[in-house]
NUVEXVEX-644676 format. One record per residue (C-alpha): residue in one letter; y, x, z; chain; residue number from 1. Coordinates in steps of 0.25 Angstrom, whole numbers. Each point is the difference from the previous one (the first is absolute). Example, Ala and Ser with C-alpha at 12.3 -4.5 7.8 and 13.67 -1.06 7.14 Angstrom:
<rs>
   res       y       x       z   chain     n
     a     -18      49      31       A     1
     s      14       6      -2       A     2
</rs>
This chain:
<rs>
   res       y       x       z   chain     n
     m     191       5     276       A     1
     r      -5     -13      -5       A     2
     n      -6       6     -13       A     3
     q      -7      10       9       A     4
     l      -6     -11       9       A     5
     i      -5      -8     -12       A     6
     g      -9      12      -3       A     7
     l      -6       1      14       A     8
     f      -5     -14       2       A     9
     p     -12      -6      -7       A    10
     i       1     -13      -9       A    11
     f     -11      -9      -2       A    12
     f      -2      -5     -14       A    13
     t      -9     -13       0       A    14
     y      -4      -7     -13       A    15
     s      -9     -11      -4       A    16
     l     -10       0     -12       A    17
     g      -8     -13      -1       A    18
     k      -6      -3      13       A    19
     r       1      15       5       A    20
     t      12       6       8       A    21
     y       3      15       0       A    22
     t       9       9       8       A    23
     h       5      14      -2       A    24
     r       8       8      10       A    25
     l      10       9      -7       A    26
     y      12       8       6       A    27
     g      14      -2      -5       A    28
     k       0      12      -9       A    29
     h     -12      -6      -7       A    30
     v       6     -13      -2       A    31
     i      12       6      -6       A    32
     g      -9       7     -10       A    33
     l      -7     -13      -3       A    34
     l      14      -6      -3       A    35
     l       4      11      -9       A    36
     v     -12      -1      -8       A    37
     v       1     -15      -2       A    38
     g      14       1      -3       A    39
     a      -2      11     -11       A    40
     v     -11      -8      -7       A    41
     t       7     -13       1       A    42
     r      14       7      -4       A    43
     q       7      -9      11       A    44
     e      11       5       8       A    45
     p      -2       4      14       A    46
     a       5     -13       5       A    47
     f     -14      -5      -2       A    48
     t      -5       8      12       A    49
     i       8      -8      10       A    50
     p      -8     -13       0       A    51
     l     -13       9      -1       A    52
     l       4       7      13       A    53
     a       3     -13       7       A    54
     l     -14      -5      -4       A    55
     s      -7      13       4       A    56
     q       4      -2      15       A    57
     a      -7     -13       0       A    58
     s     -10      -1     -10       A    59
     l      -3       0     -15       A    60
     n      -8     -13       0       A    61
     s      10      -6     -10       A    62
     f      -8      10      -9       A    63
     s     -11     -10      -2       A    64
     s      -9       1     -12       A    65
     d      -2     -15      -1       A    66
     e       4       0     -14       A    67
     v     -10      12      -4       A    68
     d     -11      -6       9       A    69
     l     -13       6      -5       A    70
     a      -9      -8       9       A    71
     n     -10     -10      -5       A    72
     p       3       0     -15       A    73
     t      -7     -10      -9       A    74
     e     -11       5      -8       A    75
     e       8      -2     -13       A    76
     a      12       7       4       A    77
     k      -7      11       7       A    78
     p       8      13      -2       A    79
     k      -5      13      -6       A    80
     g       2      13       7       A    81
     l      -3      15      -2       A    82
     i      -4       9      12       A    83
     y       6      14       0       A    84
     i      -5      11       9       A    85
     r       5      14       2       A    86
     v      -6      12       9       A    87
     s       9      12       0       A    88
     t     -10      11       2       A    89
     d     -13       4      -7       A    90
     e      -7       0      14       A    91
     q       4     -15       2       A    92
     a      -6      -2     -14       A    93
     e     -12       8       2       A    94
     d      -5      -7      13       A    95
     g       4     -14      -5       A    96
     s       5      -5      14       A    97
     g      15      -1      -5       A    98
     v      -4      -7     -13       A    99
     q     -10     -10       7       A   100
     r      10      -4      11       A   101
     q      10      -3     -10       A   102
     e      -9      -8      -8       A   103
     n      -5      -8      12       A   104
     r      14      -3       5       A   105
     t       5      -4     -14       A   106
     e     -12      -9      -3       A   107
     n       2      -7      13       A   108
     v      15      -2      -4       A   109
     a      -4      -6     -13       A   110
     e     -11      -9       6       A   111
     k      10      -5      11       A   112
     e      11      -3     -10       A   113
     g      -9      -6     -10       A   114
     i       3      11     -11       A   115
     d     -10       1     -11       A   116
     v      -2      16      -1       A   117
     v      -2       4     -15       A   118
     g     -10      11      -2       A   119
     d      -2      12       9       A   120
     p      11       7       9       A   121
     i       8      10      -8       A   122
     t       0      13       8       A   123
     d       7      13       0       A   124
     k      -8      10       7       A   125
     g       7      13       6       A   126
     d      14      -3      -6       A   127
     s      13       1       8       A   128
     g       8     -12       2       A   129
     r      12       8      -5       A   130
     n      -6       0     -14       A   131
     f       3     -13      -7       A   132
     e      -7       5     -13       A   133
     r     -14      -1       6       A   134
     t     -10      -6      -9       A   135
     g      -4     -12       9       A   136
     l      14      -4       2       A   137
     q       3       0     -15       A   138
     e     -13      -8      -3       A   139
     l       5     -10      11       A   140
     l      13      -2      -6       A   141
     q      -5      -1     -14       A   142
     r     -11     -10       4       A   143
     a      10      -8       8       A   144
     q       9      -1     -13       A   145
     q     -11      -4      -9       A   146
     e      -8      -9       8       A   147
     e       4     -13       8       A   148
     i       1       7      13       A   149
     t       7      -7      11       A   150
     y      -2      10      12       A   151
     i      -2      15       2       A   152
     i      -8       2      13       A   153
     v       1      13       8       A   154
     e      -3       4      14       A   155
     d      14       4       3       A   156
     t      13       3      -8       A   157
     d      -2      15       2       A   158
     r     -13      -1      -9       A   159
     l      11      -2     -11       A   160
     g       9      11       4       A   161
     r       4       9      12       A   162
     r      15      -1       0       A   163
     a       7     -13       3       A   164
     p      10       0     -11       A   165
     q     -10       3     -11       A   166
     t     -11     -10       6       A   167
     l      10     -11       0       A   168
     s       4       3     -14       A   169
     m     -14      -1      -4       A   170
     i      -3     -13       7       A   171
     d      13      -5      -7       A   172
     l      -5       5     -13       A   173
     i     -14      -7       1       A   174
     q       8     -13       3       A   175
     n      10       1     -11       A   176
     e      -8       7     -11       A   177
     c     -14      -5       3       A   178
     n       4     -13       6       A   179
     a     -10       3      11       A   180
     t       2       0      15       A   181
     v      -5      10       9       A   182
     v      -8      -5      12       A   183
     t      -5       8      13       A   184
     p      -7      -5      12       A   185
     q      14      -4       5       A   186
     g       3      -9     -11       A   187
     a       6      -1     -14       A   188
     m      13       7      -4       A   189
     d       7      -8     -11       A   190
     t      13       9      -3       A   191
     t       6     -11      -8       A   192
     r       3      -7      14       A   193
     i       8       6      10       A   194
     d     -10      -2      11       A   195
     g     -11       7      -8       A   196
     l      10      11      -4       A   197
     a       3       2      15       A   198
     m     -15       0       4       A   199
     a      -3      10     -11       A   200
     a      11       9       4       A   201
     l      -4      -1      15       A   202
     q     -15       3      -3       A   203
     s       4      12      -9       A   204
     i       9       6      11       A   205
     i     -10      -2      11       A   206
     s     -11       7      -9       A   207
     d      10      11      -3       A   208
     i       3       2      14       A   209
     e     -14       0       4       A   210
     n      -4      10     -11       A   211
     r      12      10       4       A   212
     n      -5      -1      15       A   213
     r     -14       3      -5       A   214
     s       4      12      -8       A   215
     t       9       5      11       A   216
     r     -12      -1      10       A   217
     l      -9       7     -11       A   218
     l      10      11      -1       A   219
     s       1       2      15       A   220
     g     -15       1       1       A   221
     q      -1      11     -11       A   222
     m      11       7       8       A   223
     d      -7      -1      13       A   224
     a     -13       5      -7       A   225
     f       7      12      -6       A   226
     r       6       3      14       A   227
     q     -14       0       5       A   228
     k      -3      11     -10       A   229
     d      -7      -9     -10       A   230
     w       4       7     -13       A   231
     k      -7     -10      -9       A   232
     a       8     -12       6       A   233
     w      11       5     -10       A   234
     f      -5      10     -10       A   235
     n     -13       1      -9       A   236
     k      -2      15       1       A   237
     p       6      12       7       A   238
     p      12       7      -6       A   239
     f      -1      14      -7       A   240
     g      -3      10      11       A   241
     y      -8      -9       9       A   242
     d     -14      -5       1       A   243
     r      -7     -12       6       A   244
     k      -3       0      15       A   245
     g      -9     -10       6       A   246
     d      -9     -10      -7       A   247
     w       9      -7     -10       A   248
     s     -12      -9      -5       A   249
     a      -2      -7      14       A   250
     e       5     -13       3       A   251
     d       5       3      14       A   252
     p       1      15       0       A   253
     d       3       8      12       A   254
     e       9       9      -8       A   255
     r       5      -1     -15       A   256
     w      11      10      -1       A   257
     i       3      13      -7       A   258
     q      -1      15       2       A   259
     i       5      12      -7       A   260
     d      -8       5     -11       A   261
     p       0      15       1       A   262
     t      -3       2     -15       A   263
     q      13      -7      -3       A   264
     e       9       4      12       A   265
     k       5      13      -7       A   266
     v       4      -8     -13       A   267
     v       8      -9       8       A   268
     e       8      11       7       A   269
     e       2       7     -13       A   270
     i       5     -13      -7       A   271
     f      11      -1      11       A   272
     d       3      15       0       A   273
     y       2       1     -15       A   274
     f       8     -13      -1       A   275
     l      10       4      10       A   276
     h       1      15      -3       A   277
     s      -3       3     -14       A   278
     v       5     -12      -9       A   279
     n      13      -6      -3       A   280
     l       3     -14      -4       A   281
     a      -5       2     -15       A   282
     e     -14      -6      -2       A   283
     p      -4       4      15       A   284
     y     -13      -8       0       A   285
     a      -5       6     -13       A   286
     k       3      14       5       A   287
     v      -8      -3      13       A   288
     d     -11      -5      -9       A   289
     n       0      13      -8       A   290
     h       0       8      12       A   291
     l     -12      -7       6       A   292
     q      -8       2     -13       A   293
     d       3      15       0       A   294
     e      -3       2      15       A   295
     f     -11     -10       3       A   296
     d      -5      -5     -14       A   297
     l       5     -14       4       A   298
     d       7     -10      -8       A   299
     l       7     -11       8       A   300
     p       8     -11      -7       A   301
     r      15       1       2       A   302
     w       1     -13       7       A   303
     q     -11       4      10       A   304
     i       8      13       3       A   305
     k      12      -8       3       A   306
     r      -7     -10       9       A   307
     i      -6      12       8       A   308
     l      14       6       2       A   309
     q       5     -14       6       A   310
     n     -12      -3       9       A   311
     p       2       1      15       A   312
     v     -15       2       2       A   313
     y       1      14      -3       A   314
     a      10       2      12       A   315
     g     -11      -7       9       A   316
     k       8     -13      -1       A   317
     p      -8     -10      -9       A   318
     t       9     -12      -2       A   319
     v      -2     -14      -6       A   320
     e      11     -10      -4       A   321
     g      -1     -15      -4       A   322
     e       7     -13      -1       A   323
     t      -3     -14      -3       A   324
     i      10     -10      -6       A   325
     g      11      -3       9       A   326
     d      -3      10      11       A   327
     e       7      13       3       A   328
     g     -12       9      -3       A   329
     q      -9       8      10       A   330
     k      -2      14       1       A   331
     e     -11       8       8       A   332
     v       0      15       2       A   333
     v     -12       7       6       A   334
     e       2      14       6       A   335
     d     -12       8      -2       A   336
     k       2      15       1       A   337
     s     -15       2      -5       A   338
     l       5      -4     -14       A   339
     k      12       9       0       A   340
     i       0      10     -12       A   341
     i      15       3      -1       A   342
     d      12       0       9       A   343
     e       9     -12       1       A   344
     d      12       8      -4       A   345
     w      -7       3     -14       A   346
     l      -4     -15      -2       A   347
     r      15      -4       2       A   348
     q       5      11      -9       A   349
     a     -10      -4     -11       A   350
     q       4     -15       2       A   351
     d      14       4      -2       A   352
     k      -3       8     -12       A   353
     v      -8     -11      -7       A   354
     e      12      -9       2       A   355
     n       9      10      -6       A   356
     v     -10       1     -12       A   357
     r       0     -15      -2       A   358
     k      15       0       0       A   359
     e       1      11     -10       A   360
     y     -10      -7     -10       A   361
     a       3     -14       3       A   362
     n       7      -3     -13       A   363
     n      -8      10     -10       A   364
     s     -14       2       5       A   365
     d     -13      -9       3       A   366
     s      -9      12       4       A   367
     d      -2      -5      14       A   368
     t       0     -14      -3       A   369
     l     -11      -8       8       A   370
     d     -10      -3     -11       A   371
     l     -14      -7      -1       A   372
     e      -8      12       4       A   373
     a       8       2      13       A   374
     l      -1     -15       4       A   375
     l     -15       1      -3       A   376
     a      -2      13       8       A   377
     q       8      -6      12       A   378
     y      -5     -14       1       A   379
     g     -13      -1      -8       A   380
     v      -3      -9     -12       A   381
     q      -4     -12       8       A   382
     v      14      -2       6       A   383
     l       7       2     -14       A   384
     t      -9     -10      -7       A   385
     s       2     -10      11       A   386
     v      15       0       0       A   387
     s       3       2     -15       A   388
     d      -4      -6     -13       A   389
     c       4      13      -7       A   390
     v     -12       7       7       A   391
     a     -14      -5      -2       A   392
     l     -14       4      -2       A   393
     l      -5      -6     -13       A   394
     c     -14      -5      -3       A   395
     p      -7      11      -9       A   396
     t      -8     -11      -7       A   397
     n       3       0     -15       A   398
     d      10     -11      -4       A   399
     c       2      -4      15       A   400
     d      11       8       6       A   401
     g       0     -10      12       A   402
     r       7       5      13       A   403
     m     -10       4      11       A   404
     r       0      -2      15       A   405
     k      -7       6      12       A   406
     n     -13      -6       3       A   407
     g      -7       8      11       A   408
     t      -4      15       1       A   409
     r     -11       9      -6       A   410
     k      -4      14       3       A   411
     l       0      12      -9       A   412
     t     -13       8       0       A   413
     q       2      15       3       A   414
     d     -12       4      -9       A   415
     a       9      -4     -12       A   416
     g       7      14       2       A   417
     i      12      -5       8       A   418
     a       5       8      12       A   419
     q      -5     -11      11       A   420
     e      -4     -15       1       A   421
     e      12      -9      -1       A   422
     d       3     -15       2       A   423
     v       7      -5     -12       A   424
     h       5     -14      -3       A   425
     n      -8      -9      -9       A   426
     w       9      -8     -10       A   427
     q      -3     -13      -7       A   428
     c       7      -5     -13       A   429
     r       7     -13       3       A   430
     e      -3      -5     -15       A   431
     c     -14       4      -3       A   432
     g      -6       3      14       A   433
     k      -4      14      -4       A   434
     q      -1      10      12       A   435
     k       2      15       1       A   436
     k       2      10      11       A   437
     f      12       8      -2       A   438
     p      -1      12      -1       A   439
     n     -14       1      -3       A   440
     e      -8      13       2       A   441
     w       3       6     -13       A   442
     e      15      -4       1       A   443
     m       0       6      14       A   444
     y      -6      13      -5       A   445
     q      10       2     -10       A   446
     i      11      -3      10       A   447
     q      -5      10       9       A   448
     h      -2      11     -11       A   449
     k      13      -3      -7       A   450
     t       7      13      -3       A   451
     s      15       3       0       A   452
     d      -1       1     -15       A   453
     d      -2     -15      -1       A   454
     g      14      -2       4       A   455
     e       7      -5      13       A   456
</rs>
């Protein structure tokens, strides 16, 4: 019972840095997490947590930074620092608001603490905090090691990383490998001192909790939008057998849902019927594909056939599922009889048979393995390039091959032979600055007229 009560009541952490005092409210479970992180980094026994708990109930004023006071340094001893900025989405990078805000806040910190900033801010644009191989961060570490840098200034610890354990390790690496101390508007975090280590752990945990809560709220918002029949809140395009319903290009559409495509409805029915009644567990998706080619002159990739057979939208129950770090996940099912193509019993039988096929070929076949083509078809190139270093659009300029990022949108002209006008993303090379819309008119023309002989 006592341990349960600890998790219910807030504990106020107060610590002083120079002339300023900061207070954070945490609940017991967060404090325990802080102590575990600090204990792991310092490799001290859990007994270390006892005095820290006692201090937390009163204050952490003993964590004063008098020995690392940055205020009013002499001109001769003025320390040098680097500013690091990170924005996690291309949209933030494009509008510049996130970059400018971080630059203003970090420059204010440098001025207030008397730090001489060396060069321009080092910036990672459109890069996830989970990726510690990002270009700007590697430049920061290299320069901090090679130059006489005393401080690394960031707006918040989550600019270095999203998860508390990895972020704390990065702060400690900067301190021990680069001999530089991370500084935020809350103060300096010298991890060679127990107070600096505790402060770094505390800020990292607070940022981690805030990011997790933000991700959960974002996921809930997407779920709510999908519940209100906003298909684009979750998917980039309709599944096979359906077409767009409503104005998908409007910022605030009255309707952005899907509807059955009569030209593909019969194909969907045939996929389920043939899979359930005419094939066994030996290469079933290939046999369905061959049947579709014979009956409809249609060649579908095997992964797409498998996905169709598992998708509850065909029974009139479009479903989305998602989870964020540390939560139990969320699921939303929208019952819409107007989307029903097959009976729910057929769907259930198909899902069971797909699972039996998976078990049959689990150890000796990869014919239905999720590949790059499937990921691109489901999520789009923008999502894959933003989350994985393995997928990237490269600059077409000779001898450049720099990674390209989204930089606004451009319109394809219909008079170039394409089926209709489309808005596509404009891409800009991060190395040479070259811009290109992808796909352009000729590329779109080839995509739309690509024959089945060209491969899946």
